[in-house]
C-alpha positions as semicolon CSV with decimal commas, in nm:
position;residue;x (nm);y (nm);z (nm)
1;M;13,998;13,961;2,747
2;T;14,229;13,804;3,003
3;K;14,043;13,986;3,279
4;Y;13,707;13,838;3,176
5;L;13,851;13,488;3,146
6;T;14,010;13,514;3,490
7;I;13,682;13,630;3,644
8;L;13,499;13,334;3,489
9;L;13,754;13,085;3,620
10;L;13,729;13,233;3,969
11;C;13,351;13,206;3,954
12;M;13,382;12,839;3,858
13;Q;13,605;12,775;4,156
14;L;13,361;12,950;4,387
15;L;13,073;12,743;4,254
16;H;13,266;12,422;4,318
17;A;13,379;12,539;4,662
18;D;13,018;12,612;4,752
19;R;12,927;12,246;4,687
20;L;13,219;12,076;4,856
21;G;13,517;12,158;5,072
22;V;13,517;12,407;5,358
23;N;13,327;12,734;5,378
24;E;13,522;12,900;5,659
25;K;13,331;13,050;5,951
26;L;13,612;13,207;6,150
27;G;13,499;13,375;6,469
28;E;13,169;13,188;6,485
29;Y;13,083;12,931;6,753
30;V;13,005;12,561;6,734
31;P;12,699;12,435;6,929
32;L;12,848;12,284;7,246
33;D;12,525;12,107;7,339
34;L;12,546;11,862;7,048
35;T;12,569;11,502;7,168
36;F;12,790;11,225;7,030
37;I;12,850;10,857;7,102
38;N;13,202;10,808;7,237
39;E;13,431;10,504;7,231
40;Q;13,249;10,355;7,533
41;S;12,913;10,387;7,353
42;Q;12,812;10,667;7,592
43;S;12,624;10,979;7,489
44;V;12,835;11,287;7,566
45;T;12,811;11,653;7,472
46;L;13,067;11,838;7,266
47;K;13,123;12,062;7,567
48;T;13,218;11,760;7,779
49;L;13,451;11,627;7,511
50;M;13,630;11,962;7,482
51;D;13,658;12,001;7,859
52;A;13,704;12,380;7,833
53;K;14,032;12,338;7,644
54;P;14,153;12,443;7,297
55;T;14,047;12,164;7,066
56;L;14,171;12,023;6,736
57;L;13,873;11,901;6,533
58;T;13,869;11,676;6,228
59;L;13,571;11,537;6,039
60;N;13,623;11,197;5,879
61;Y;13,466;10,859;5,832
62;F;13,644;10,548;5,947
63;R;13,593;10,324;5,641
64;C;13,738;10,592;5,413
65;A;14,005;10,448;5,186
66;G;14,096;10,790;5,048
67;I;14,237;11,089;5,236
68;C;14,094;11,018;5,583
69;S;14,353;10,753;5,667
70;P;14,651;10,962;5,548
71;Q;14,515;11,265;5,734
72;L;14,467;11,076;6,061
73;N;14,801;10,896;6,024
74;D;14,972;11,233;5,984
75;M;14,778;11,361;6,283
76;A;14,924;11,081;6,494
77;I;15,277;11,169;6,379
78;M;15,220;11,540;6,434
79;L;15,072;11,490;6,781
80;S;15,373;11,276;6,874
81;R;15,595;11,575;6,798
82;L;15,372;11,841;6,953
83;H;15,548;12,005;7,248
84;L;15,235;12,061;7,456
85;A;15,070;11,846;7,721
86;E;14,776;11,662;7,568
87;N;14,462;11,651;7,780
88;T;14,597;11,951;7,975
89;D;14,685;12,208;7,709
90;Y;14,449;12,079;7,441
91;K;14,206;11,809;7,330
92;V;14,159;11,636;6,996
93;I;13,823;11,522;6,860
94;T;13,771;11,321;6,542
95;V;13,404;11,320;6,443
96;D;13,261;11,052;6,214
97;F;13,013;11,206;5,971
98;A;12,905;10,874;5,812
99;E;12,551;10,766;5,893
100;D;12,608;10,394;5,919
101;E;12,930;10,356;6,119
102;T;12,947;10,229;6,476
103;P;13,150;10,293;6,793
104;D;13,337;9,967;6,725
105;L;13,495;10,126;6,418
106;A;13,584;10,433;6,624
107;V;13,751;10,216;6,889
108;A;13,951;10,023;6,628
109;K;14,065;10,338;6,447
110;K;14,168;10,506;6,772
111;K;14,357;10,196;6,892
112;N;14,554;10,171;6,568
113;L;14,648;10,539;6,565
114;I;14,744;10,562;6,933
115;H;14,960;10,250;6,897
116;S;15,130;10,396;6,590
117;M;15,259;10,697;6,786
118;N;15,627;10,695;6,884
119;R;15,562;10,804;7,241
120;S;15,314;10,742;7,519
121;Y;14,999;10,945;7,457
122;V;14,716;11,008;7,702
123;D;14,431;10,792;7,576
124;D;14,156;11,034;7,686
125;A;14,315;11,327;7,501
126;W;14,199;11,213;7,155
127;H;13,834;11,119;7,116
128;F;13,680;10,934;6,822
129;V;13,304;10,984;6,822
130;I;12,995;10,893;6,622
131;G;12,709;11,130;6,553
132;E;12,377;11,111;6,736
133;N;12,053;11,261;6,601
134;N;12,246;11,410;6,309
135;S;12,487;11,587;6,545
136;S;12,776;11,518;6,304
137;G;12,589;11,688;6,021
138;K;12,499;11,983;6,242
139;L;12,859;12,021;6,359
140;A;12,987;11,996;6,001
141;K;12,743;12,268;5,897
142;S;12,846;12,493;6,187
143;V;13,213;12,481;6,079
144;G;13,133;12,497;5,706
145;F;13,262;12,147;5,628
146;K;13,079;12,015;5,322
147;F;13,063;11,658;5,200
148;E;12,859;11,464;4,948
149;K;12,719;11,115;4,994
150;T;12,755;10,878;4,699
151;I;12,611;10,532;4,639
152;G;12,791;10,294;4,402
153;K;12,630;10,043;4,169
154;D;12,695;9,778;4,432
155;G;12,507;9,982;4,689
156;K;12,822;10,083;4,875
157;V;12,800;10,421;5,045
158;D;13,096;10,659;5,025
159;Y;13,153;11,031;5,062
160;I;13,326;11,301;4,862
161;H;13,492;11,545;5,100
162;G;13,799;11,753;5,171
163;A;14,053;11,748;5,453
164;A;14,093;12,013;5,719
165;L;14,208;12,054;6,076
166;I;13,978;12,300;6,254
167;V;14,093;12,471;6,573
168;L;13,841;12,567;6,841
169;S;13,886;12,788;7,144
170;P;13,781;12,663;7,491
171;T;13,446;12,840;7,443
172;G;13,384;12,678;7,104
173;K;13,491;12,970;6,885
174;I;13,634;12,871;6,546
175;T;13,978;13,031;6,553
176;R;14,164;12,871;6,264
177;Y;14,139;12,637;5,966
178;M;14,439;12,432;5,856
179;S;14,363;12,273;5,521
180;G;14,517;11,962;5,368
181;I;14,648;11,634;5,505
182;E;14,984;11,725;5,656
183;Q;15,033;11,979;5,935
184;L;15,351;12,095;6,106
185;A;15,366;12,051;6,483
186;T;15,501;12,405;6,523
187;D;15,205;12,552;6,332
188;V;14,957;12,349;6,533
189;K;15,122;12,450;6,860
190;M;15,089;12,818;6,770
191;A;14,726;12,764;6,666
192;I;14,647;12,603;7,003
193;I;14,815;12,884;7,197
194;Q;14,623;13,146;6,998
195;A;14,297;12,952;7,042
196;K;14,348;12,955;7,419
197;E;14,358;13,334;7,395
198;E;14,040;13,330;7,181
199;K;14,244;13,481;6,897
200;V;14,115;13,423;6,543
201;T;14,387;13,360;6,284
202;P;14,329;13,398;5,906
203;T;14,388;13,090;5,697
204;I;14,695;13,058;5,478
205;T;14,564;12,929;5,147
206;K;14,675;12,577;5,070
207;N;14,545;12,331;4,814
208;S;14,319;12,078;4,982
209;P;14,275;11,733;4,824
210;Y;13,935;11,575;4,787
211;C;13,837;11,220;4,866
212;F;13,618;11,048;4,607
213;S;13,444;10,713;4,624
214;E;13,671;10,431;4,522
215;K;13,651;10,105;4,334
216;P;13,729;9,789;4,530
217;E;14,069;9,766;4,361
218;G;14,150;10,114;4,481
219;D;14,125;10,320;4,164
220;I;13,973;10,660;4,234
221;I;13,662;10,735;4,032
222;V;13,458;11,049;4,001
223;E;13,082;11,039;4,001
224;M;12,920;11,085;3,661
225;G;12,743;11,401;3,774
226;S;13,076;11,560;3,862
227;K;13,216;11,463;3,522
228;V;12,922;11,617;3,340
229;W;12,951;11,934;3,550
230;A;13,322;11,961;3,471
231;I;13,264;11,909;3,098
232;L;12,991;12,173;3,090
233;M;13,207;12,425;3,272
234;L;13,503;12,355;3,043
235;S;13,277;12,401;2,740
236;V;13,160;12,738;2,873
237;V;13,520;12,849;2,926
238;I;13,624;12,744;2,575
239;A;13,318;12,908;2,417
240;L;13,377;13,233;2,603
241;F;13,746;13,225;2,512
242;V;13,665;13,181;2,142
243;Y;13,399;13,454;2,159
244;L;13,640;13,700;2,319
245;I;13,913;13,628;2,064
246;R;13,673;13,671;1,772
247;G;13,535;13,989;1,924
248;S;13,885;14,124;1,970
249;K;13,980;14,047;1,608
250;R;13,654;14,202;1,485
251;K;13,729;14,526;1,669
252;E;14,083;14,530;1,528
253;N;13,949;14,487;1,172
254;E;13,690;14,760;1,222
255;S;13,957;14,989;1,357
256;E;14,179;14,928;1,055
257;N;13,891;14,983;0,811
258;N;13,809;15,317;0,975
259;K;14,165;15,446;0,927
């Protein structure tokens, strides 16, 4: 009975993971010819942004009041402590997957984060870019990063998404996923060194938070569809649990009657 219940729960998790989060594609390559709008409002390719160096990639949107800001703030702290030469040993690219954001937001976000760092950091080492011709969506798909657009009653657009730091080799190979908001500088340093060698590293499982659309006052809310889905899945689990218990008791009674 326990075995069947465990299998069902795992299936539920897989169904949810297929909708949102990250579907890892270790060893595959990102399309380097995708173009993005950089902080100077110029169209540049991913290949140019990476500059043939190991690259730390994050996918966010700059108006996000959920996990994007904590993730990027931690990135700034981590990069301050990283004992490698930025722009020489590695590059960092933060890609905006929102459809309606502008380079001005990218410039402001970059300025705030660079200024928050406790040491001088090469400005050109960390790029904040906007998608062009759905390049953000194509890049997200190539690395298995899934997000869901939501529209509130007030017409405000938000996104449900997870948090991950994705490590790319100089040739664009996906070599490692580091899930969650906080990353250790020592772990990231090792990931960069291994990416330079084109070495793929399996992911250590870690719970990744999700960002949901938020009310103006900051309370996190879940879309009604997600609530209904959760209730239905919970009902299935409870029904199966009851069915298995009753079936088990029925077999025990039949066994006793046959004695």
